[in-house]
Every structure is written in C-alpha cells, then in structure tokens.
C-alpha positions as CSV (number, residue, x, y, z in Angstrom):
1,M,-27.7,0.6,-9.8
2,V,-25.7,2.9,-7.5
3,D,-27.0,6.2,-9.0
4,N,-28.8,6.8,-5.8
5,V,-25.6,7.1,-3.8
6,S,-25.8,10.9,-3.6
7,T,-29.4,10.6,-2.2
8,I,-28.3,8.0,0.3
9,S,-25.4,10.2,1.5
10,S,-27.9,12.9,2.5
11,Y,-29.5,10.7,5.1
12,S,-28.2,10.0,8.6
13,Q,-25.1,7.9,8.5
14,S,-26.5,5.0,10.5
15,Q,-27.3,1.4,9.6
16,K,-30.9,1.9,10.7
17,N,-31.6,4.9,8.4
18,F,-29.6,3.2,5.6
19,T,-32.0,0.2,5.6
20,K,-35.0,2.6,5.6
21,V,-33.7,4.2,2.4
22,L,-33.0,0.9,0.7
23,K,-35.6,-1.7,1.4
24,S,-33.8,-4.5,-0.4
25,P,-30.2,-3.2,-1.0
26,T,-27.9,-5.0,-3.4
27,A,-24.3,-5.9,-2.7
28,E,-23.3,-3.0,-5.0
29,E,-25.3,-0.6,-3.0
30,Y,-23.9,-1.8,0.3
31,N,-20.4,-1.3,-1.2
32,A,-21.3,2.1,-2.4
33,V,-22.4,3.3,1.0
34,A,-19.4,1.6,2.6
35,S,-17.2,3.8,0.3
36,L,-18.9,6.9,1.7
37,Y,-18.2,5.7,5.3
38,K,-14.6,4.8,4.3
39,S,-13.9,8.4,3.1
40,R,-15.1,9.6,6.5
41,K,-12.9,7.1,8.3
42,L,-15.9,5.4,10.0
43,N,-14.4,2.0,9.7
44,K,-16.7,0.0,12.0
45,K,-19.6,1.0,9.8
46,V,-17.6,0.1,6.7
47,I,-17.1,-3.4,8.2
48,Y,-20.8,-3.7,8.9
49,L,-21.7,-2.9,5.3
50,Y,-19.0,-5.0,3.7
51,Q,-20.3,-7.9,5.9
52,K,-23.8,-7.3,4.5
53,A,-22.4,-7.3,0.9
54,L,-20.5,-10.5,1.5
55,L,-23.5,-12.3,2.8
56,F,-25.6,-11.1,-0.1
57,R,-23.0,-12.3,-2.7
58,K,-22.5,-15.7,-1.0
59,D,-26.2,-16.2,-1.0
60,K,-26.8,-15.0,-4.6
61,L,-23.6,-16.0,-6.4
62,G,-22.1,-18.8,-4.2
63,F,-18.7,-19.1,-2.6
64,F,-16.6,-19.7,-5.8
65,H,-17.4,-16.5,-7.6
66,Q,-15.0,-13.6,-8.3
67,K,-17.4,-11.0,-6.8
68,T,-17.6,-13.1,-3.6
69,A,-13.7,-13.1,-3.6
70,K,-13.8,-9.3,-4.0
71,S,-16.2,-9.0,-1.0
72,Y,-13.8,-11.1,1.1
73,M,-11.0,-8.7,0.0
74,N,-13.0,-5.6,0.9
75,L,-13.9,-6.9,4.3
76,A,-10.3,-8.1,5.0
77,D,-9.0,-4.7,4.1
78,A,-11.4,-3.1,6.6
79,F,-10.4,-5.4,9.4
80,Y,-6.7,-4.8,8.6
81,T,-7.4,-1.0,8.9
82,E,-9.1,-1.7,12.2
83,G,-6.0,-3.5,13.4
84,D,-7.5,-6.9,13.6
85,N,-4.9,-8.8,11.7
86,E,-6.1,-12.3,12.5
87,S,-9.6,-11.6,11.1
88,A,-8.0,-10.0,8.1
89,I,-5.8,-13.0,7.4
90,T,-8.8,-15.4,7.7
91,L,-10.7,-13.4,5.1
92,Y,-7.7,-12.9,2.8
93,E,-7.2,-16.7,2.9
94,K,-10.9,-17.2,1.8
95,A,-10.3,-14.8,-1.1
96,R,-7.1,-16.6,-2.0
97,M,-8.9,-20.0,-2.1
98,I,-11.5,-18.6,-4.5
99,R,-9.1,-16.9,-6.8
100,E,-6.8,-19.8,-7.0
101,E,-9.7,-22.0,-7.9
102,I,-11.1,-19.5,-10.5
103,F,-7.9,-17.9,-12.0
104,G,-5.1,-20.2,-10.9
105,V,-2.0,-19.4,-8.8
106,K,-0.3,-17.4,-11.5
107,H,-3.0,-14.8,-12.1
108,F,-2.6,-11.2,-11.2
109,E,-5.9,-11.2,-9.2
110,T,-4.5,-14.0,-7.1
111,A,-1.2,-12.1,-6.7
112,N,-3.1,-9.2,-5.2
113,V,-4.2,-11.5,-2.3
114,Y,-0.6,-12.7,-1.9
115,S,0.6,-9.1,-1.7
116,A,-2.0,-8.2,1.0
117,L,-1.0,-11.3,3.0
118,A,2.7,-10.5,2.7
119,N,2.1,-7.0,4.2
120,I,0.2,-8.5,7.2
121,Y,2.9,-11.1,7.8
122,F,5.5,-8.3,7.6
123,Y,3.8,-6.3,10.3
124,K,3.5,-9.5,12.4
125,D,7.2,-10.0,12.0
126,D,6.7,-13.3,10.2
127,L,9.5,-12.4,7.9
128,E,9.9,-15.8,6.3
129,S,6.3,-15.9,5.2
130,S,6.2,-12.3,4.0
131,L,9.4,-12.6,2.0
132,E,8.2,-15.7,0.2
133,L,4.9,-14.0,-0.7
134,Y,6.6,-10.7,-1.8
135,K,8.8,-12.7,-4.2
136,K,5.9,-14.8,-5.4
137,T,3.8,-11.8,-6.1
138,L,6.6,-10.1,-8.0
139,D,7.2,-13.1,-10.2
140,I,3.5,-13.4,-11.0
141,R,3.1,-9.8,-11.8
142,L,6.2,-9.8,-14.0
143,E,4.8,-12.8,-15.9
144,S,1.2,-11.7,-16.2
145,L,1.4,-7.9,-16.3
146,G,4.9,-7.2,-17.5
147,E,7.7,-5.0,-16.3
148,N,5.9,-1.6,-16.9
149,H,2.8,-1.9,-14.7
150,L,1.8,-0.1,-11.6
151,Y,1.4,-3.4,-9.7
152,T,4.8,-4.6,-10.7
153,A,6.3,-1.3,-9.5
154,T,4.5,-1.8,-6.2
155,S,6.0,-5.3,-5.9
156,Y,9.5,-4.0,-6.5
157,H,8.9,-1.2,-3.9
158,E,7.5,-3.6,-1.3
159,L,10.3,-6.1,-1.7
160,A,12.9,-3.2,-1.5
161,F,11.1,-1.9,1.6
162,F,11.3,-5.4,3.2
163,Y,15.1,-5.6,2.7
164,A,15.6,-1.9,3.8
165,S,13.7,-2.6,7.0
166,L,16.3,-5.4,7.7
167,E,19.1,-2.9,6.9
168,E,20.0,-4.9,3.8
169,Y,20.4,-1.6,1.8
170,E,22.6,-3.0,-1.0
171,T,19.9,-5.5,-1.8
172,A,17.1,-2.9,-1.5
173,E,18.8,-0.3,-3.7
174,P,18.3,-1.8,-7.2
175,L,14.7,-2.8,-6.3
176,F,13.9,0.8,-5.2
177,I,15.4,2.0,-8.5
178,K,13.3,-0.5,-10.5
179,A,10.1,0.8,-8.8
180,L,11.1,4.4,-9.4
181,E,11.9,3.8,-13.1
182,I,8.5,2.2,-13.7
183,R,6.6,4.9,-11.8
184,K,8.4,7.7,-13.7
185,K,7.3,6.1,-17.0
186,L,3.7,5.6,-15.9
187,Y,3.2,8.9,-14.0
188,P,4.5,11.6,-16.3
189,T,3.7,14.3,-13.8
190,S,4.1,14.5,-10.0
191,H,2.6,11.6,-8.1
192,L,2.8,10.5,-4.4
193,D,3.9,7.0,-5.3
194,T,6.8,8.4,-7.4
195,A,7.7,10.7,-4.5
196,S,7.7,7.8,-2.2
197,S,10.1,5.9,-4.4
198,Y,12.5,8.9,-4.4
199,D,12.1,9.3,-0.7
200,N,12.9,5.6,0.1
201,L,15.7,5.5,-2.3
202,A,17.2,8.6,-0.7
203,I,17.1,6.9,2.8
204,C,18.6,3.8,1.2
205,Y,21.5,5.9,-0.1
206,Y,21.8,7.6,3.2
207,H,22.6,4.3,4.9
208,L,25.0,3.4,2.1
209,F,26.8,6.7,2.9
210,D,26.2,8.0,-0.6
211,Y,25.0,11.4,0.7
212,E,25.1,13.2,-2.7
213,K,22.5,10.7,-4.2
214,A,20.5,10.7,-1.0
215,Y,20.2,14.5,-1.1
216,T,19.3,14.6,-4.8
217,N,16.6,11.9,-4.5
218,L,15.1,13.4,-1.4
219,L,15.0,16.9,-2.9
220,E,13.1,15.5,-5.9
221,S,10.7,13.8,-3.5
222,I,10.1,17.0,-1.6
223,K,9.5,19.0,-4.9
224,M,6.8,16.5,-5.9
225,R,5.1,16.4,-2.5
226,E,5.1,20.2,-2.4
227,R,3.0,20.2,-5.6
228,I,0.5,17.7,-4.2
229,L,0.3,17.9,-0.4
230,P,-0.7,20.8,1.8
231,K,2.0,22.9,3.4
232,N,1.3,21.5,6.9
233,S,1.6,17.8,5.8
234,P,3.4,15.7,8.4
235,L,4.9,13.6,5.5
236,L,6.4,16.7,3.9
237,A,7.7,18.0,7.2
238,S,9.4,14.6,7.9
239,S,11.0,14.7,4.4
240,K,12.4,18.2,5.0
241,T,13.8,17.2,8.4
242,N,15.6,14.2,6.7
243,L,16.9,16.6,4.0
244,A,18.4,18.8,6.7
245,S,20.1,15.7,8.2
246,I,21.6,14.7,4.9
247,K,22.7,18.3,4.2
248,S,24.5,18.3,7.5
249,K,26.3,15.0,6.6
250,L,27.4,16.5,3.3
251,S,28.8,19.5,5.0
252,R,30.7,17.4,7.6
253,K,31.9,15.0,5.0
254,S,33.4,17.9,3.0
255,Q,35.0,19.2,6.2
256,F,36.6,16.0,7.3
257,N,37.2,14.5,3.8
258,G,35.0,11.6,4.7
259,E,37.5,10.1,7.2
260,Y,35.2,9.3,10.0
261,L,32.3,7.1,10.8
262,F,28.8,8.4,10.2
263,K,26.0,7.5,12.6
264,K,22.8,6.2,11.2
265,L,20.1,8.7,12.0
266,I,17.3,8.1,9.5
267,T,15.2,4.9,9.4
268,I,12.4,3.7,7.2
269,P,9.3,3.4,9.4
270,R,7.0,0.5,8.6
271,S,4.0,2.8,8.7
272,I,4.8,4.2,5.3
273,L,4.4,0.8,3.6
274,K,1.4,1.0,1.3
275,V,-1.1,-2.0,1.3
276,N,-2.6,-2.7,-2.1
C-alpha cells in the first residue's frame, strides 16, 4: 500500500503535486509522505498531510477507532513540534478519549497519551498536572509492560528530569539510576538514550557535590556519544564543557580538602527532555 513512497518522493514536495500522483490517497499514503516531509523538517506540510489522514480515518473508520487515535497523536505531535501547545493538547485529549474507551485507563497505549500530555504541561509550567501524569504513566507502564521495557525507562527518566528541574536532586537520583539500569540491559551497545541517562545522572551528582561520580558518569556519556554523533555535535561539545567544569571542581576539592562551598554551574535544560 505504501510501496510507491520512493516514487512519490521523486516528485515536487508540494501538496498540489502530491495529489496529482495519488488520485485517491489512503491515510497510510498520507502518513508515508508526511514521514518524508518530517525527515526534511517541513513541519507545516507534515501537519497538512496528517490532517488529511485524520479526516480520512474519521470518515472511513469512525471516531472510536485505534487508527483514528493514532492520527490524532501524529497530528498533535506535529503541532507540538510547531510550538502550538494548545492545539496539541486538544488533539492529545481526543486521542486520550478514544484510547480510554477502547483500551481502558491502565493500558500502555493510553499511557503514551498521558506521557505526551505530561511533557506539554511541564513546558507550560503546570507542574502539578505534569507530575500527576508522569506518575500515572510510570505506574501503568510498570503494571502493563514490566520493569525492563524501554517505555518504563523513559518514564523513570522523565520523572527524574522533572525533579531535577526543580533542584530536587536527591529524589531524582534513584530515578535516573533506574532508567540507566534498564537502558543498559536493553541496549547492549552504545545508544543515545543510554548516553542521556549517564549525562543527566552526572549533572545530578554534580549538584549533590559528588564530583567523582559526576565525572565517571559524564565520561561514559561522552564515550558513547563519540561513537554515535559527529565530532561537531553541539550535544557532544556541551558534554565536554561540563566535563571540564567537573574536573575543575575535583581539582579544587582536592586542593582545599572540600572545606568550602561549591557554586552550582551546570543546569539541566528542559530542551533535552525527549517527548515520546
């Protein structure tokens, strides 16, 4: 059904030419072309195509259908990328309504909507709503998917990130560790998510004044990122800058035997929080 994607991609990337190629496109074909636009960061065209796919599915499948819910999720993700949080929330809520009706409130598919909503509320500084949803998502994923699942690791990481952003590092630490342990099991080789866990755990230890652990974890993160990312990656450069700061603290701590107050220099920016 989407084996003509390579043919479609050779045509001009406009809605007009797209409809010429496919006289009666299906939702799957709209989504396939949207993925091509998404890879090129042409988000407005992604929104247009996801809207078409949603209308198609609502018409053919009805509102309470899992594929309709998926279309709402796709479109909500695109609006979130565009920075239109209010439209994204409205669409996520539609997906939530459908999935709760079809799967129930304790299903991992429903939990994925809660996770997306939690991230938006976090960015909007609605901390009470986001915390409630982060905890709810983690509970559901633990019950439905188990401890050793990528989505469960993501929930631990997001909840840890939430607490770290509020400078509650002692609460964040064991959650970051949980996420790291799961990711190390599921990703036997280098992976960006595992590197992110090492990185955030390092920053957590930094603010807990455990510079030895901060240095060890950040060094591991850098080693992984060097295997995956290009040498000029801003993320890699930022990690190396942080490592230099930690190394400086270790040196000063040794010099003064730790008998002075350390100034907090490294923070965890919200921009590194991954939306799932």
